N, CA, C and O atoms as CSV, one atom per row, in Angstrom:
chain,resi,resn,atom,element,x,y,z
A,1,MET,N,N,-8.183,24.811,-22.832
A,1,MET,CA,C,-7.928,24.690,-21.411
A,1,MET,C,C,-7.668,23.227,-21.059
A,1,MET,O,O,-7.859,22.342,-21.893
A,2,GLY,N,N,-7.232,22.971,-19.822
A,2,GLY,CA,C,-6.911,21.619,-19.376
A,2,GLY,C,C,-8.146,20.771,-19.166
A,2,GLY,O,O,-9.278,21.240,-19.283
A,3,GLU,N,N,-7.902,19.518,-18.856
A,3,GLU,CA,C,-8.980,18.563,-18.670
A,3,GLU,C,C,-9.671,18.722,-17.329
A,3,GLU,O,O,-10.734,18.134,-17.132
A,4,GLY,N,N,-9.120,19.491,-16.395
A,4,GLY,CA,C,-9.701,19.604,-15.068
A,4,GLY,C,C,-9.166,18.520,-14.155
A,4,GLY,O,O,-8.430,17.624,-14.567
A,5,ARG,N,N,-9.555,18.635,-12.929
A,5,ARG,CA,C,-9.082,17.681,-11.924
A,5,ARG,C,C,-9.861,16.381,-12.019
A,5,ARG,O,O,-11.084,16.387,-12.158
A,6,LYS,N,N,-9.154,15.283,-11.946
A,6,LYS,CA,C,-9.787,13.962,-12.013
A,6,LYS,C,C,-9.754,13.330,-10.630
A,6,LYS,O,O,-8.791,13.487,-9.880
A,7,PHE,N,N,-10.809,12.625,-10.314
A,7,PHE,CA,C,-10.917,11.953,-9.022
A,7,PHE,C,C,-11.428,10.543,-9.270
A,7,PHE,O,O,-12.509,10.356,-9.828
A,8,THR,N,N,-10.648,9.553,-8.853
A,8,THR,CA,C,-11.058,8.162,-8.955
A,8,THR,C,C,-11.546,7.732,-7.580
A,8,THR,O,O,-10.798,7.784,-6.604
A,9,ASP,N,N,-12.804,7.306,-7.507
A,9,ASP,CA,C,-13.394,6.891,-6.240
A,9,ASP,C,C,-12.767,5.573,-5.806
A,9,ASP,O,O,-13.078,4.519,-6.361
A,10,ARG,N,N,-11.874,5.635,-4.803
A,10,ARG,CA,C,-11.164,4.450,-4.323
A,10,ARG,C,C,-11.139,4.528,-2.796
A,10,ARG,O,O,-10.448,5.369,-2.222
A,11,ASN,N,N,-11.893,3.653,-2.152
A,11,ASN,CA,C,-12.006,3.654,-0.696
A,11,ASN,C,C,-11.690,2.256,-0.189
A,11,ASN,O,O,-12.566,1.394,-0.116
A,12,GLU,N,N,-10.435,2.044,0.157
A,12,GLU,CA,C,-9.963,0.716,0.544
A,12,GLU,C,C,-9.330,0.766,1.930
A,12,GLU,O,O,-8.776,1.790,2.331
A,13,GLY,N,N,-9.415,-0.330,2.646
A,13,GLY,CA,C,-8.681,-0.450,3.886
A,13,GLY,C,C,-7.209,-0.718,3.589
A,13,GLY,O,O,-6.864,-1.132,2.482
A,14,PHE,N,N,-6.340,-0.483,4.573
A,14,PHE,CA,C,-4.906,-0.708,4.384
A,14,PHE,C,C,-4.215,-0.795,5.735
A,14,PHE,O,O,-4.805,-0.477,6.767
A,15,THR,N,N,-2.976,-1.223,5.720
A,15,THR,CA,C,-2.126,-1.201,6.902
A,15,THR,C,C,-1.227,0.017,6.790
A,15,THR,O,O,-0.553,0.203,5.777
A,16,CYS,N,N,-1.214,0.848,7.827
A,16,CYS,CA,C,-0.411,2.073,7.792
A,16,CYS,C,C,1.078,1.730,7.736
A,16,CYS,O,O,1.579,0.962,8.558
A,17,THR,N,N,1.768,2.301,6.771
A,17,THR,CA,C,3.204,2.096,6.598
A,17,THR,C,C,3.993,2.715,7.748
A,17,THR,O,O,5.065,2.223,8.100
A,18,ASN,N,N,3.468,3.796,8.338
A,18,ASN,CA,C,4.176,4.490,9.404
A,18,ASN,C,C,3.995,3.833,10.769
A,18,ASN,O,O,4.984,3.513,11.429
A,19,CYS,N,N,2.744,3.623,11.208
A,19,CYS,CA,C,2.505,3.140,12.571
A,19,CYS,C,C,2.008,1.700,12.652
A,19,CYS,O,O,1.914,1.148,13.748
A,20,GLY,N,N,1.686,1.079,11.515
A,20,GLY,CA,C,1.251,-0.306,11.496
A,20,GLY,C,C,-0.208,-0.544,11.818
A,20,GLY,O,O,-0.637,-1.696,11.883
A,21,ALA,N,N,-0.990,0.513,12.022
A,21,ALA,CA,C,-2.411,0.349,12.347
A,21,ALA,C,C,-3.170,-0.218,11.154
A,21,ALA,O,O,-2.878,0.105,10.003
A,22,GLU,N,N,-4.148,-1.068,11.448
A,22,GLU,CA,C,-5.062,-1.559,10.417
A,22,GLU,C,C,-6.143,-0.494,10.235
A,22,GLU,O,O,-6.855,-0.161,11.182
A,23,VAL,N,N,-6.261,0.031,9.032
A,23,VAL,CA,C,-7.164,1.139,8.744
A,23,VAL,C,C,-8.314,0.649,7.871
A,23,VAL,O,O,-8.083,0.168,6.761
A,24,PRO,N,N,-9.557,0.765,8.360
A,24,PRO,CA,C,-10.705,0.331,7.558
A,24,PRO,C,C,-11.060,1.379,6.510
A,24,PRO,O,O,-10.623,2.525,6.615
A,25,PRO,N,N,-11.845,1.005,5.502
A,25,PRO,CA,C,-12.345,2.017,4.565
A,25,PRO,C,C,-13.157,3.065,5.320
A,25,PRO,O,O,-13.711,2.780,6.382
A,26,SER,N,N,-13.225,4.254,4.782
A,26,SER,CA,C,-13.997,5.327,5.395
A,26,SER,C,C,-15.486,5.085,5.219
A,26,SER,O,O,-15.909,4.488,4.229
A,27,ALA,N,N,-16.270,5.541,6.162
A,27,ALA,CA,C,-17.730,5.440,6.059
A,27,ALA,C,C,-18.314,6.585,5.253
A,27,ALA,O,O,-19.455,6.503,4.799
A,28,THR,N,N,-17.544,7.661,5.067
A,28,THR,CA,C,-18.106,8.864,4.448
A,28,THR,C,C,-17.433,9.312,3.161
A,28,THR,O,O,-18.045,10.048,2.387
A,29,SER,N,N,-16.204,8.901,2.903
A,29,SER,CA,C,-15.473,9.396,1.741
A,29,SER,C,C,-14.393,8.387,1.375
A,29,SER,O,O,-14.434,7.238,1.817
A,30,CYS,N,N,-13.440,8.809,0.578
A,30,CYS,CA,C,-12.308,7.960,0.223
A,30,CYS,C,C,-11.164,8.253,1.184
A,30,CYS,O,O,-10.749,9.403,1.330
A,31,ARG,N,N,-10.662,7.226,1.830
A,31,ARG,CA,C,-9.593,7.411,2.819
A,31,ARG,C,C,-8.234,7.253,2.147
A,31,ARG,O,O,-8.018,6.319,1.375
A,32,ASN,N,N,-7.312,8.184,2.451
A,32,ASN,CA,C,-5.971,8.084,1.888
A,32,ASN,C,C,-4.882,8.315,2.923
A,32,ASN,O,O,-3.707,8.426,2.572
A,33,HIS,N,N,-5.259,8.388,4.199
A,33,HIS,CA,C,-4.264,8.549,5.252
A,33,HIS,C,C,-4.725,7.818,6.508
A,33,HIS,O,O,-5.908,7.521,6.676
A,34,CYS,N,N,-3.776,7.538,7.377
A,34,CYS,CA,C,-4.053,6.823,8.614
A,34,CYS,C,C,-4.786,7.739,9.589
A,34,CYS,O,O,-4.337,8.863,9.813
A,35,PRO,N,N,-5.895,7.298,10.173
A,35,PRO,CA,C,-6.613,8.141,11.118
A,35,PRO,C,C,-5.897,8.274,12.464
A,35,PRO,O,O,-6.254,9.137,13.267
A,36,HIS,N,N,-4.892,7.430,12.720
A,36,HIS,CA,C,-4.170,7.463,13.994
A,36,HIS,C,C,-2.990,8.436,13.949
A,36,HIS,O,O,-2.903,9.348,14.771
A,37,CYS,N,N,-2.090,8.242,12.996
A,37,CYS,CA,C,-0.880,9.081,12.918
A,37,CYS,C,C,-0.963,10.131,11.809
A,37,CYS,O,O,-0.124,11.029,11.738
A,38,LEU,N,N,-1.971,10.019,10.946
A,38,LEU,CA,C,-2.255,10.946,9.841
A,38,LEU,C,C,-1.263,10.865,8.685
A,38,LEU,O,O,-1.311,11.705,7.786
A,39,TYR,N,N,-0.367,9.882,8.682
A,39,TYR,CA,C,0.571,9.709,7.568
A,39,TYR,C,C,-0.144,9.080,6.374
A,39,TYR,O,O,-1.197,8.458,6.518
A,40,SER,N,N,0.444,9.253,5.204
A,40,SER,CA,C,-0.093,8.709,3.964
A,40,SER,C,C,1.060,8.114,3.165
A,40,SER,O,O,2.202,8.114,3.624
A,41,VAL,N,N,0.763,7.609,1.976
A,41,VAL,CA,C,1.786,7.094,1.060
A,41,VAL,C,C,1.548,7.740,-0.299
A,41,VAL,O,O,0.403,7.880,-0.729
A,42,HIS,N,N,2.615,8.130,-0.970
A,42,HIS,CA,C,2.518,8.802,-2.269
A,42,HIS,C,C,2.215,7.781,-3.363
A,42,HIS,O,O,3.121,7.206,-3.966
A,43,LEU,N,N,0.912,7.569,-3.607
A,43,LEU,CA,C,0.465,6.611,-4.614
A,43,LEU,C,C,-0.178,7.266,-5.828
A,43,LEU,O,O,-0.172,6.695,-6.919
A,44,ASP,N,N,-0.735,8.469,-5.646
A,44,ASP,CA,C,-1.567,9.082,-6.683
A,44,ASP,C,C,-0.967,10.361,-7.256
A,44,ASP,O,O,-0.298,11.123,-6.559
A,45,LEU,N,N,-1.228,10.577,-8.557
A,45,LEU,CA,C,-0.996,11.877,-9.165
A,45,LEU,C,C,-2.249,12.727,-8.970
A,45,LEU,O,O,-2.179,13.881,-8.548
A,46,ASN,N,N,-3.399,12.124,-9.289
A,46,ASN,CA,C,-4.713,12.704,-8.996
A,46,ASN,C,C,-5.387,11.748,-8.030
A,46,ASN,O,O,-5.118,10.547,-8.076
A,47,PRO,N,N,-6.255,12.240,-7.155
A,47,PRO,CA,C,-6.838,11.382,-6.116
A,47,PRO,C,C,-7.372,10.051,-6.651
A,47,PRO,O,O,-8.239,10.011,-7.523
A,48,GLY,N,N,-6.823,8.960,-6.098
A,48,GLY,CA,C,-7.294,7.623,-6.401
A,48,GLY,C,C,-6.777,6.978,-7.670
A,48,GLY,O,O,-7.124,5.830,-7.947
A,49,ASP,N,N,-5.952,7.675,-8.461
A,49,ASP,CA,C,-5.545,7.098,-9.753
A,49,ASP,C,C,-4.410,6.083,-9.665
A,49,ASP,O,O,-4.202,5.320,-10.608
A,50,ARG,N,N,-3.678,6.056,-8.568
A,50,ARG,CA,C,-2.566,5.119,-8.344
A,50,ARG,C,C,-1.511,5.200,-9.447
A,50,ARG,O,O,-0.904,4.192,-9.807
A,51,LYS,N,N,-1.294,6.412,-9.983
A,51,LYS,CA,C,-0.345,6.595,-11.087
A,51,LYS,C,C,1.003,7.173,-10.661
A,51,LYS,O,O,1.891,7.329,-11.500
A,52,ALA,N,N,1.175,7.490,-9.388
A,52,ALA,CA,C,2.483,7.979,-8.947
A,52,ALA,C,C,3.425,6.783,-8.833
A,52,ALA,O,O,3.051,5.747,-8.282
A,53,ASN,N,N,4.607,6.919,-9.334
A,53,ASN,CA,C,5.585,5.841,-9.271
A,53,ASN,C,C,6.529,6.000,-8.088
A,53,ASN,O,O,7.566,5.341,-8.027
A,54,CYS,N,N,6.178,6.860,-7.158
A,54,CYS,CA,C,7.057,7.193,-6.043
A,54,CYS,C,C,6.950,6.184,-4.900
A,54,CYS,O,O,7.922,5.489,-4.603
A,55,GLY,N,N,5.797,6.092,-4.260
A,55,GLY,CA,C,5.598,5.191,-3.138
A,55,GLY,C,C,6.201,5.659,-1.832
A,55,GLY,O,O,6.268,4.891,-0.872
A,56,GLY,N,N,6.646,6.922,-1.776
A,56,GLY,CA,C,7.266,7.449,-0.567
A,56,GLY,C,C,6.260,7.714,0.545
A,56,GLY,O,O,5.067,7.881,0.292
A,57,LEU,N,N,6.749,7.749,1.765
A,57,LEU,CA,C,5.929,8.069,2.919
A,57,LEU,C,C,5.590,9.554,2.884
A,57,LEU,O,O,6.465,10.393,2.670
A,58,MET,N,N,4.323,9.871,3.094
A,58,MET,CA,C,3.840,11.254,3.084
A,58,MET,C,C,3.627,11.697,4.533
A,58,MET,O,O,2.762,11.159,5.225
A,59,VAL,N,N,4.404,12.667,4.988
A,59,VAL,CA,C,4.378,13.151,6.356
A,59,VAL,C,C,3.375,14.307,6.480
A,59,VAL,O,O,3.368,15.207,5.640
A,60,PRO,N,N,2.533,14.291,7.516
A,60,PRO,CA,C,1.642,15.433,7.714
A,60,PRO,C,C,2.456,16.621,8.241
A,60,PRO,O,O,3.042,16.548,9.321
A,61,VAL,N,N,2.488,17.715,7.470
A,61,VAL,CA,C,3.348,18.844,7.829
A,61,VAL,C,C,2.590,20.097,8.236
A,61,VAL,O,O,3.172,20.999,8.838
A,62,ALA,N,N,1.301,20.170,7.919
A,62,ALA,CA,C,0.520,21.364,8.278
A,62,ALA,C,C,-0.963,21.032,8.201
A,62,ALA,O,O,-1.361,20.012,7.640
A,63,VAL,N,N,-1.765,21.909,8.774
A,63,VAL,CA,C,-3.214,21.800,8.711
A,63,VAL,C,C,-3.759,23.169,8.325
A,63,VAL,O,O,-3.366,24.186,8.897
A,64,PHE,N,N,-4.662,23.189,7.356
A,64,PHE,CA,C,-5.315,24.416,6.928
A,64,PHE,C,C,-6.818,24.242,7.056
A,64,PHE,O,O,-7.329,23.122,7.037
A,65,TYR,N,N,-7.522,25.358,7.186
A,65,TYR,CA,C,-8.976,25.310,7.198
A,65,TYR,C,C,-9.489,25.918,5.903
A,65,TYR,O,O,-9.114,27.034,5.545
A,66,HIS,N,N,-10.344,25.187,5.201
A,66,HIS,CA,C,-10.968,25.633,3.960
A,66,HIS,C,C,-12.453,25.821,4.253
A,66,HIS,O,O,-13.087,24.929,4.818
A,67,SER,N,N,-13.008,26.957,3.881
A,67,SER,CA,C,-14.393,27.276,4.250
A,67,SER,C,C,-15.414,26.282,3.713
A,67,SER,O,O,-16.485,26.134,4.300
A,68,LYS,N,N,-15.112,25.598,2.615
A,68,LYS,CA,C,-16.061,24.636,2.050
A,68,LYS,C,C,-15.680,23.181,2.332
A,68,LYS,O,O,-16.556,22.318,2.389
A,69,LYS,N,N,-14.400,22.901,2.507
A,69,LYS,CA,C,-13.942,21.519,2.688
A,69,LYS,C,C,-13.606,21.181,4.139
A,69,LYS,O,O,-13.416,20.011,4.471
A,70,GLY,N,N,-13.531,22.178,4.994
A,70,GLY,CA,C,-13.164,21.941,6.392
A,70,GLY,C,C,-11.656,21.857,6.548
A,70,GLY,O,O,-10.905,22.430,5.758
A,71,TYR,N,N,-11.219,21.138,7.575
A,71,TYR,CA,C,-9.782,21.015,7.842
A,71,TYR,C,C,-9.127,20.122,6.806
A,71,TYR,O,O,-9.651,19.068,6.446
A,72,GLN,N,N,-7.972,20.565,6.335
A,72,GLN,CA,C,-7.201,19.811,5.363
A,72,GLN,C,C,-5.798,19.589,5.912
A,72,GLN,O,O,-5.166,20.498,6.450
A,73,ILE,N,N,-5.332,18.357,5.758
A,73,ILE,CA,C,-3.988,17.986,6.189
A,73,ILE,C,C,-3.066,18.108,4.980
A,73,ILE,O,O,-3.368,17.576,3.912
A,74,VAL,N,N,-1.959,18.798,5.143
A,74,VAL,CA,C,-0.958,18.906,4.074
A,74,VAL,C,C,0.082,17.817,4.319
A,74,VAL,O,O,0.705,17.759,5.379
A,75,HIS,N,N,0.257,16.955,3.319
A,75,HIS,CA,C,1.250,15.884,3.375
A,75,HIS,C,C,2.401,16.212,2.437
A,75,HIS,O,O,2.186,16.709,1.331
A,76,ARG,N,N,3.627,15.933,2.882
A,76,ARG,CA,C,4.826,16.111,2.045
A,76,ARG,C,C,5.530,14.766,1.930
A,76,ARG,O,O,5.774,14.086,2.927
A,77,CYS,N,N,5.852,14.394,0.689
A,77,CYS,CA,C,6.526,13.125,0.430
A,77,CYS,C,C,7.993,13.205,0.838
A,77,CYS,O,O,8.705,14.138,0.466
A,78,LEU,N,N,8.429,12.220,1.602
A,78,LEU,CA,C,9.829,12.165,2.042
A,78,LEU,C,C,10.788,11.784,0.920
A,78,LEU,O,O,11.992,12.010,1.033
A,79,VAL,N,N,10.267,11.208,-0.163
A,79,VAL,CA,C,11.124,10.790,-1.273
A,79,VAL,C,C,11.278,11.891,-2.316
A,79,VAL,O,O,12.398,12.258,-2.671
A,80,CYS,N,N,10.156,12.420,-2.810
A,80,CYS,CA,C,10.232,13.375,-3.926
A,80,CYS,C,C,9.837,14.808,-3.558
A,80,CYS,O,O,10.008,15.719,-4.368
A,81,GLY,N,N,9.311,15.015,-2.348
A,81,GLY,CA,C,8.955,16.363,-1.915
A,81,GLY,C,C,7.589,16.850,-2.355
A,81,GLY,O,O,7.213,17.976,-2.029
A,82,ALA,N,N,6.832,16.042,-3.083
A,82,ALA,CA,C,5.496,16.458,-3.523
A,82,ALA,C,C,4.618,16.756,-2.310
A,82,ALA,O,O,4.726,16.096,-1.276
A,83,GLU,N,N,3.754,17.750,-2.448
A,83,GLU,CA,C,2.812,18.080,-1.380
A,83,GLU,C,C,1.388,17.928,-1.887
A,83,GLU,O,O,1.075,18.273,-3.027
A,84,ARG,N,N,0.529,17.402,-1.015
A,84,ARG,CA,C,-0.886,17.209,-1.330
A,84,ARG,C,C,-1.711,17.597,-0.119
A,84,ARG,O,O,-1.280,17.411,1.019
A,85,ARG,N,N,-2.899,18.138,-0.363
A,85,ARG,CA,C,-3.847,18.430,0.709
A,85,ARG,C,C,-4.922,17.360,0.714
A,85,ARG,O,O,-5.421,16.953,-0.335
A,86,ASN,N,N,-5.273,16.908,1.918
A,86,ASN,CA,C,-6.289,15.879,2.088
A,86,ASN,C,C,-7.257,16.312,3.175
A,86,ASN,O,O,-6.843,16.786,4.233
A,87,VAL,N,N,-8.531,16.149,2.915
A,87,VAL,CA,C,-9.552,16.531,3.870
A,87,VAL,C,C,-9.449,15.646,5.109
A,87,VAL,O,O,-9.355,14.424,4.993
A,88,ALA,N,N,-9.467,16.252,6.283
A,88,ALA,CA,C,-9.468,15.506,7.536
A,88,ALA,C,C,-10.831,14.856,7.731
A,88,ALA,O,O,-11.867,15.481,7.502
A,89,ALA,N,N,-10.821,13.608,8.154
A,89,ALA,CA,C,-12.057,12.845,8.345
A,89,ALA,C,C,-12.389,12.777,9.837
A,89,ALA,O,O,-12.441,11.695,10.422
A,90,LEU,N,N,-12.610,13.934,10.439
A,90,LEU,CA,C,-12.848,14.005,11.878
A,90,LEU,C,C,-14.176,13.398,12.301
A,90,LEU,O,O,-14.340,13.005,13.456
A,91,GLU,N,N,-15.117,13.319,11.384
A,91,GLU,CA,C,-16.444,12.813,11.740
A,91,GLU,C,C,-16.768,11.482,11.075
A,91,GLU,O,O,-17.936,11.099,11.000
A,92,ASP,N,N,-15.766,10.781,10.599
A,92,ASP,CA,C,-15.990,9.466,9.997
A,92,ASP,C,C,-16.530,8.511,11.060
A,92,ASP,O,O,-16.033,8.490,12.185
A,93,ARG,N,N,-17.535,7.731,10.711
A,93,ARG,CA,C,-18.174,6.822,11.682
A,93,ARG,C,C,-17.336,5.583,11.991
A,93,ARG,O,O,-17.417,5.063,13.103
A,94,THR,N,N,-16.544,5.100,11.055
A,94,THR,CA,C,-15.785,3.870,11.296
A,94,THR,C,C,-14.441,4.125,11.971
A,94,THR,O,O,-14.057,3.380,12.873
A,95,ALA,N,N,-13.733,5.147,11.558
A,95,ALA,CA,C,-12.417,5.450,12.138
A,95,ALA,C,C,-12.114,6.929,11.911
A,95,ALA,O,O,-11.439,7.282,10.944
A,96,PRO,N,N,-12.612,7.799,12.799
A,96,PRO,CA,C,-12.352,9.231,12.629
A,96,PRO,C,C,-10.871,9.548,12.816
A,96,PRO,O,O,-10.165,8.876,13.569
A,97,ASP,N,N,-10.418,10.583,12.117
A,97,ASP,CA,C,-9.042,11.039,12.298
A,97,ASP,C,C,-8.843,11.490,13.738
A,97,ASP,O,O,-9.759,12.016,14.371
A,98,SER,N,N,-7.640,11.278,14.243
A,98,SER,CA,C,-7.297,11.652,15.608
A,98,SER,C,C,-7.244,13.172,15.747
A,98,SER,O,O,-6.420,13.841,15.124
A,99,LEU,N,N,-8.138,13.701,16.576
A,99,LEU,CA,C,-8.124,15.134,16.836
A,99,LEU,C,C,-6.833,15.529,17.541
A,99,LEU,O,O,-6.290,16.604,17.285
A,100,ASP,N,N,-6.336,14.667,18.429
A,100,ASP,CA,C,-5.078,14.956,19.126
A,100,ASP,C,C,-3.915,15.072,18.139
A,100,ASP,O,O,-3.082,15.969,18.268
A,101,ALA,N,N,-3.853,14.170,17.156
A,101,ALA,CA,C,-2.779,14.223,16.158
A,101,ALA,C,C,-2.902,15.489,15.307
A,101,ALA,O,O,-1.898,16.125,14.986
A,102,LEU,N,N,-4.131,15.850,14.945
A,102,LEU,CA,C,-4.362,17.058,14.157
A,102,LEU,C,C,-3.935,18.304,14.944
A,102,LEU,O,O,-3.265,19.184,14.403
A,103,LEU,N,N,-4.326,18.373,16.223
A,103,LEU,CA,C,-3.963,19.508,17.059
A,103,LEU,C,C,-2.463,19.583,17.288
A,103,LEU,O,O,-1.909,20.677,17.393
A,104,ALA,N,N,-1.798,18.438,17.367
A,104,ALA,CA,C,-0.328,18.420,17.549
A,104,ALA,C,C,0.365,19.028,16.328
A,104,ALA,O,O,1.337,19.769,16.471
A,105,ILE,N,N,-0.127,18.719,15.142
A,105,ILE,CA,C,0.448,19.310,13.920
A,105,ILE,C,C,0.232,20.819,13.935
A,105,ILE,O,O,1.142,21.586,13.621
A,106,MET,N,N,-0.978,21.240,14.300
A,106,MET,CA,C,-1.282,22.663,14.339
A,106,MET,C,C,-0.420,23.395,15.362
A,106,MET,O,O,0.037,24.509,15.105
A,107,ALA,N,N,-0.197,22.775,16.518
A,107,ALA,CA,C,0.639,23.393,17.552
A,107,ALA,C,C,2.092,23.504,17.107
A,107,ALA,O,O,2.765,24.502,17.368
A,108,ARG,N,N,2.563,22.452,16.423
A,108,ARG,CA,C,3.948,22.426,15.953
A,108,ARG,C,C,4.214,23.450,14.867
A,108,ARG,O,O,5.299,24.028,14.802
A,109,THR,N,N,3.216,23.677,14.005
A,109,THR,CA,C,3.418,24.554,12.858
A,109,THR,C,C,2.821,25.951,13.051
A,109,THR,O,O,3.061,26.852,12.247
A,110,GLY,N,N,2.051,26.118,14.113
A,110,GLY,CA,C,1.411,27.409,14.350
A,110,GLY,C,C,0.192,27.627,13.469
A,110,GLY,O,O,-0.275,28.757,13.328
A,111,ARG,N,N,-0.331,26.557,12.874
A,111,ARG,CA,C,-1.531,26.643,12.019
A,111,ARG,C,C,-2.550,25.643,12.464
A,111,ARG,O,O,-3.628,25.556,11.876
């Protein structure tokens, strides 16, 4: 069988490529998207590994609810089309994800 999913613990602040917001590290988990506009950048093959050679902007295209992980944002890369799910950080103490932005995605997609 395969090696299983790998996760590299990487929690760094960054400047959002989409909206320019300064994003601090998460207080509760590893942050990989902007809490304001919810966009991300295609950097990883597996969470935190920084092995993707793409670097494309990842657009939030849908929101799903997972019974164990909570709300997940689906990002699609504008360069290569890869899709990834990322847990929404609605209760982060330093910079919670925008509930308004999350609800706007849900309204737009019907999910």
